[in-house]
PDB file as gemmi writes it, atoms N, CA and C in Angstrom:
CRYST1    1.000    1.000    1.000  90.00  90.00  90.00 P 1                      
ATOM      1  N   MET A   1     -64.788 -33.064 -63.360  1.00  0.00           N  
ATOM      2  CA  MET A   1     -66.123 -33.540 -62.955  1.00  0.00           C  
ATOM      3  C   MET A   1     -66.129 -33.840 -61.458  1.00  0.00           C  
ATOM      4  N   LYS A   2     -67.051 -33.217 -60.739  1.00  0.00           N  
ATOM      5  CA  LYS A   2     -67.041 -33.414 -59.285  1.00  0.00           C  
ATOM      6  C   LYS A   2     -67.790 -34.697 -58.905  1.00  0.00           C  
ATOM      7  N   GLN A   3     -67.323 -35.327 -57.824  1.00  0.00           N  
ATOM      8  CA  GLN A   3     -67.915 -36.572 -57.362  1.00  0.00           C  
ATOM      9  C   GLN A   3     -69.290 -36.320 -56.745  1.00  0.00           C  
ATOM     10  N   TRP A   4     -70.253 -37.123 -57.115  1.00  0.00           N  
ATOM     11  CA  TRP A   4     -71.577 -37.027 -56.493  1.00  0.00           C  
ATOM     12  C   TRP A   4     -71.581 -37.821 -55.204  1.00  0.00           C  
ATOM     13  N   PRO A   5     -72.265 -37.329 -54.180  1.00  0.00           N  
ATOM     14  CA  PRO A   5     -72.382 -38.109 -52.947  1.00  0.00           C  
ATOM     15  C   PRO A   5     -73.144 -39.404 -53.212  1.00  0.00           C  
ATOM     16  N   LEU A   6     -72.757 -40.457 -52.514  1.00  0.00           N  
ATOM     17  CA  LEU A   6     -73.371 -41.765 -52.706  1.00  0.00           C  
ATOM     18  C   LEU A   6     -74.865 -41.729 -52.430  1.00  0.00           C  
ATOM     19  N   ALA A   7     -75.261 -40.998 -51.393  1.00  0.00           N  
ATOM     20  CA  ALA A   7     -76.684 -40.918 -51.045  1.00  0.00           C  
ATOM     21  C   ALA A   7     -77.492 -40.343 -52.202  1.00  0.00           C  
ATOM     22  N   LEU A   8     -76.945 -39.340 -52.869  1.00  0.00           N  
ATOM     23  CA  LEU A   8     -77.648 -38.723 -53.988  1.00  0.00           C  
ATOM     24  C   LEU A   8     -77.786 -39.704 -55.146  1.00  0.00           C  
ATOM     25  N   LEU A   9     -76.726 -40.470 -55.404  1.00  0.00           N  
ATOM     26  CA  LEU A   9     -76.788 -41.479 -56.460  1.00  0.00           C  
ATOM     27  C   LEU A   9     -77.842 -42.534 -56.133  1.00  0.00           C  
ATOM     28  N   ASN A  10     -77.892 -42.925 -54.869  1.00  0.00           N  
ATOM     29  CA  ASN A  10     -78.908 -43.898 -54.459  1.00  0.00           C  
ATOM     30  C   ASN A  10     -80.318 -43.355 -54.676  1.00  0.00           C  
ATOM     31  N   GLU A  11     -80.520 -42.064 -54.328  1.00  0.00           N  
ATOM     32  CA  GLU A  11     -81.826 -41.427 -54.541  1.00  0.00           C  
ATOM     33  C   GLU A  11     -82.194 -41.444 -56.019  1.00  0.00           C  
ATOM     34  N   LEU A  12     -81.222 -41.138 -56.874  1.00  0.00           N  
ATOM     35  CA  LEU A  12     -81.474 -41.138 -58.312  1.00  0.00           C  
ATOM     36  C   LEU A  12     -81.868 -42.530 -58.799  1.00  0.00           C  
ATOM     37  N   MET A  13     -81.172 -43.535 -58.306  1.00  0.00           N  
ATOM     38  CA  MET A  13     -81.489 -44.897 -58.729  1.00  0.00           C  
ATOM     39  C   MET A  13     -82.895 -45.294 -58.274  1.00  0.00           C  
ATOM     40  N   VAL A  14     -83.259 -44.883 -57.063  1.00  0.00           N  
ATOM     41  CA  VAL A  14     -84.604 -45.175 -56.564  1.00  0.00           C  
ATOM     42  C   VAL A  14     -85.651 -44.503 -57.447  1.00  0.00           C  
ATOM     43  N   MET A  15     -85.376 -43.252 -57.844  1.00  0.00           N  
ATOM     44  CA  MET A  15     -86.344 -42.540 -58.679  1.00  0.00           C  
ATOM     45  C   MET A  15     -86.434 -43.143 -60.072  1.00  0.00           C  
ATOM     46  N   MET A  16     -85.318 -43.621 -60.589  1.00  0.00           N  
ATOM     47  CA  MET A  16     -85.310 -44.151 -61.946  1.00  0.00           C  
ATOM     48  C   MET A  16     -85.927 -45.549 -62.026  1.00  0.00           C  
ATOM     49  N   GLN A  17     -85.828 -46.346 -60.976  1.00  0.00           N  
ATOM     50  CA  GLN A  17     -86.307 -47.720 -61.031  1.00  0.00           C  
ATOM     51  C   GLN A  17     -87.267 -48.055 -59.896  1.00  0.00           C  
ATOM     52  N   PRO A  18     -88.362 -47.331 -59.735  1.00  0.00           N  
ATOM     53  CA  PRO A  18     -89.236 -47.611 -58.600  1.00  0.00           C  
ATOM     54  C   PRO A  18     -89.846 -49.012 -58.651  1.00  0.00           C  
ATOM     55  N   ALA A  19     -90.329 -49.406 -59.821  1.00  0.00           N  
ATOM     56  CA  ALA A  19     -90.999 -50.708 -59.935  1.00  0.00           C  
ATOM     57  C   ALA A  19     -90.015 -51.846 -59.645  1.00  0.00           C  
ATOM     58  N   HIS A  20     -88.818 -51.747 -60.217  1.00  0.00           N  
ATOM     59  CA  HIS A  20     -87.798 -52.783 -60.025  1.00  0.00           C  
ATOM     60  C   HIS A  20     -87.450 -52.897 -58.541  1.00  0.00           C  
ATOM     61  N   LEU A  21     -87.266 -51.750 -57.888  1.00  0.00           N  
ATOM     62  CA  LEU A  21     -86.889 -51.775 -56.479  1.00  0.00           C  
ATOM     63  C   LEU A  21     -88.033 -52.261 -55.603  1.00  0.00           C  
ATOM     64  N   ARG A  22     -89.257 -51.862 -55.961  1.00  0.00           N  
ATOM     65  CA  ARG A  22     -90.412 -52.340 -55.196  1.00  0.00           C  
ATOM     66  C   ARG A  22     -90.490 -53.852 -55.247  1.00  0.00           C  
ATOM     67  N   LYS A  23     -90.217 -54.412 -56.446  1.00  0.00           N  
ATOM     68  CA  LYS A  23     -90.257 -55.866 -56.593  1.00  0.00           C  
ATOM     69  C   LYS A  23     -89.190 -56.514 -55.718  1.00  0.00           C  
ATOM     70  N   ALA A  24     -87.999 -55.918 -55.704  1.00  0.00           N  
ATOM     71  CA  ALA A  24     -86.916 -56.463 -54.885  1.00  0.00           C  
ATOM     72  C   ALA A  24     -87.271 -56.408 -53.403  1.00  0.00           C  
ATOM     73  N   PHE A  25     -87.804 -55.256 -52.962  1.00  0.00           N  
ATOM     74  CA  PHE A  25     -88.177 -55.128 -51.550  1.00  0.00           C  
ATOM     75  C   PHE A  25     -89.269 -56.126 -51.194  1.00  0.00           C  
ATOM     76  N   LYS A  26     -90.236 -56.316 -52.132  1.00  0.00           N  
ATOM     77  CA  LYS A  26     -91.332 -57.233 -51.848  1.00  0.00           C  
ATOM     78  C   LYS A  26     -90.799 -58.657 -51.685  1.00  0.00           C  
ATOM     79  N   SER A  27     -89.867 -59.069 -52.562  1.00  0.00           N  
ATOM     80  CA  SER A  27     -89.348 -60.431 -52.458  1.00  0.00           C  
ATOM     81  C   SER A  27     -88.554 -60.610 -51.169  1.00  0.00           C  
ATOM     82  N   VAL A  28     -87.834 -59.564 -50.748  1.00  0.00           N  
ATOM     83  CA  VAL A  28     -87.111 -59.634 -49.471  1.00  0.00           C  
ATOM     84  C   VAL A  28     -88.097 -59.792 -48.318  1.00  0.00           C  
ATOM     85  N   ARG A  29     -89.197 -59.008 -48.371  1.00  0.00           N  
ATOM     86  CA  ARG A  29     -90.182 -59.065 -47.300  1.00  0.00           C  
ATOM     87  C   ARG A  29     -90.865 -60.429 -47.277  1.00  0.00           C  
ATOM     88  N   LEU A  30     -91.162 -60.976 -48.456  1.00  0.00           N  
ATOM     89  CA  LEU A  30     -91.794 -62.294 -48.522  1.00  0.00           C  
ATOM     90  C   LEU A  30     -90.859 -63.363 -47.967  1.00  0.00           C  
ATOM     91  N   ALA A  31     -89.584 -63.271 -48.296  1.00  0.00           N  
ATOM     92  CA  ALA A  31     -88.621 -64.240 -47.776  1.00  0.00           C  
ATOM     93  C   ALA A  31     -88.560 -64.149 -46.258  1.00  0.00           C  
ATOM     94  N   HIS A  32     -88.595 -62.921 -45.737  1.00  0.00           N  
ATOM     95  CA  HIS A  32     -88.561 -62.728 -44.284  1.00  0.00           C  
ATOM     96  C   HIS A  32     -89.798 -63.345 -43.638  1.00  0.00           C  
ATOM     97  N   GLU A  33     -90.971 -63.122 -44.250  1.00  0.00           N  
ATOM     98  CA  GLU A  33     -92.206 -63.684 -43.700  1.00  0.00           C  
ATOM     99  C   GLU A  33     -92.172 -65.212 -43.744  1.00  0.00           C  
ATOM    100  N   ARG A  34     -91.617 -65.756 -44.834  1.00  0.00           N  
ATOM    101  CA  ARG A  34     -91.534 -67.210 -44.958  1.00  0.00           C  
ATOM    102  C   ARG A  34     -90.639 -67.782 -43.858  1.00  0.00           C  
ATOM    103  N   ASP A  35     -89.498 -67.133 -43.610  1.00  0.00           N  
ATOM    104  CA  ASP A  35     -88.596 -67.594 -42.553  1.00  0.00           C  
ATOM    105  C   ASP A  35     -89.257 -67.496 -41.185  1.00  0.00           C  
ATOM    106  N   THR A  36     -90.042 -66.433 -40.981  1.00  0.00           N  
ATOM    107  CA  THR A  36     -90.739 -66.270 -39.707  1.00  0.00           C  
ATOM    108  C   THR A  36     -91.753 -67.392 -39.518  1.00  0.00           C  
ATOM    109  N   LEU A  37     -92.468 -67.704 -40.586  1.00  0.00           N  
ATOM    110  CA  LEU A  37     -93.443 -68.797 -40.515  1.00  0.00           C  
ATOM    111  C   LEU A  37     -92.754 -70.122 -40.204  1.00  0.00           C  
ATOM    112  N   ARG A  38     -91.612 -70.354 -40.855  1.00  0.00           N  
ATOM    113  CA  ARG A  38     -90.888 -71.604 -40.628  1.00  0.00           C  
ATOM    114  C   ARG A  38     -90.434 -71.700 -39.179  1.00  0.00           C  
ATOM    115  N   ALA A  39     -89.922 -70.602 -38.638  1.00  0.00           N  
ATOM    116  CA  ALA A  39     -89.484 -70.584 -37.241  1.00  0.00           C  
ATOM    117  C   ALA A  39     -90.660 -70.868 -36.311  1.00  0.00           C  
ATOM    118  N   GLU A  40     -91.829 -70.291 -36.642  1.00  0.00           N  
ATOM    119  CA  GLU A  40     -93.026 -70.517 -35.838  1.00  0.00           C  
ATOM    120  C   GLU A  40     -93.431 -71.993 -35.874  1.00  0.00           C  
ATOM    121  N   LEU A  41     -93.378 -72.604 -37.060  1.00  0.00           N  
ATOM    122  CA  LEU A  41     -93.719 -74.019 -37.193  1.00  0.00           C  
ATOM    123  C   LEU A  41     -92.794 -74.893 -36.352  1.00  0.00           C  
ATOM    124  N   VAL A  42     -91.504 -74.583 -36.412  1.00  0.00           N  
ATOM    125  CA  VAL A  42     -90.534 -75.351 -35.628  1.00  0.00           C  
ATOM    126  C   VAL A  42     -90.842 -75.229 -34.133  1.00  0.00           C  
ATOM    127  N   ARG A  43     -91.191 -74.015 -33.714  1.00  0.00           N  
ATOM    128  CA  ARG A  43     -91.493 -73.787 -32.302  1.00  0.00           C  
ATOM    129  C   ARG A  43     -92.728 -74.604 -31.874  1.00  0.00           C  
ATOM    130  N   VAL A  44     -93.738 -74.611 -32.716  1.00  0.00           N  
ATOM    131  CA  VAL A  44     -94.962 -75.364 -32.404  1.00  0.00           C  
ATOM    132  C   VAL A  44     -94.656 -76.857 -32.345  1.00  0.00           C  
ATOM    133  N   LYS A  45     -93.872 -77.342 -33.317  1.00  0.00           N  
ATOM    134  CA  LYS A  45     -93.516 -78.768 -33.332  1.00  0.00           C  
ATOM    135  C   LYS A  45     -92.785 -79.166 -32.053  1.00  0.00           C  
ATOM    136  N   LEU A  46     -91.837 -78.326 -31.641  1.00  0.00           N  
ATOM    137  CA  LEU A  46     -91.078 -78.625 -30.430  1.00  0.00           C  
ATOM    138  C   LEU A  46     -91.983 -78.637 -29.203  1.00  0.00           C  
ATOM    139  N   SER A  47     -92.923 -77.711 -29.141  1.00  0.00           N  
ATOM    140  CA  SER A  47     -93.799 -77.676 -27.970  1.00  0.00           C  
ATOM    141  C   SER A  47     -94.749 -78.871 -27.966  1.00  0.00           C  
ATOM    142  N   LEU A  48     -95.095 -79.380 -29.146  1.00  0.00           N  
ATOM    143  CA  LEU A  48     -95.958 -80.563 -29.209  1.00  0.00           C  
ATOM    144  C   LEU A  48     -95.198 -81.811 -28.779  1.00  0.00           C  
ATOM    145  N   GLN A  49     -93.908 -81.860 -29.107  1.00  0.00           N  
ATOM    146  CA  GLN A  49     -93.116 -83.044 -28.774  1.00  0.00           C  
ATOM    147  C   GLN A  49     -92.860 -83.164 -27.278  1.00  0.00           C  
ATOM    148  N   SER A  50     -92.702 -82.030 -26.610  1.00  0.00           N  
ATOM    149  CA  SER A  50     -92.325 -82.082 -25.191  1.00  0.00           C  
ATOM    150  C   SER A  50     -93.471 -82.554 -24.305  1.00  0.00           C  
TER     151      SER A  50                                                      
END                                                                             
């Protein structure tokens, strides 16, 4: 049995589980947005204090 390239296996997994992966990507993006918002809040607080 010949080894499949990793990229091809990844493509297959993406095709087999689109909804699951979309949910994972969405939660990652939401976490990133939340962290960005938190950083923005901290920046505003610091500028108000000075």
